[in-house]
Phi, psi and omega in degrees: 000317180295323179293321179295318178295323177295321178294324176296318178296321178298321178294324180296329183251014181301142183286327180222172186293327180292318177294322179299312180298316180298319180293321178294322179292322176296318177299317178300316179299317181291324175294322176298317179297318179296320179295321180296327183273343185284137179264334180281122183299322181295314179292321179302315179295321179297316180294321178296321178295320178294325178295316179296320179295321179294320177295322178296321178291327177291323181279342183293151177295145180296145179289131181270132176078015179283130180268092182289335181296325177294319179294319178296317179297320179297314180293324178296323178296320177296323182290336178292330180251105184300338181292339183270359182287331182253000000 
């Protein structure tokens, strides 16, 4: 689950559309693996839903005019203060 969330974050800050798509597909794969291993039906369904959402984001057309540098700067600022990580 943590790896899938990390892949989603990586997709959010991807430098180009190809990296973004690959990161979303990796996140979907990791959510599928988490769902396969989960014994609780409610969580399994939740993970499967997250996998489908990640695939949809990977298939979606890239956002035009998105300023990724602002998003990267925002995340970098959070990393400077360890209290904001959780």
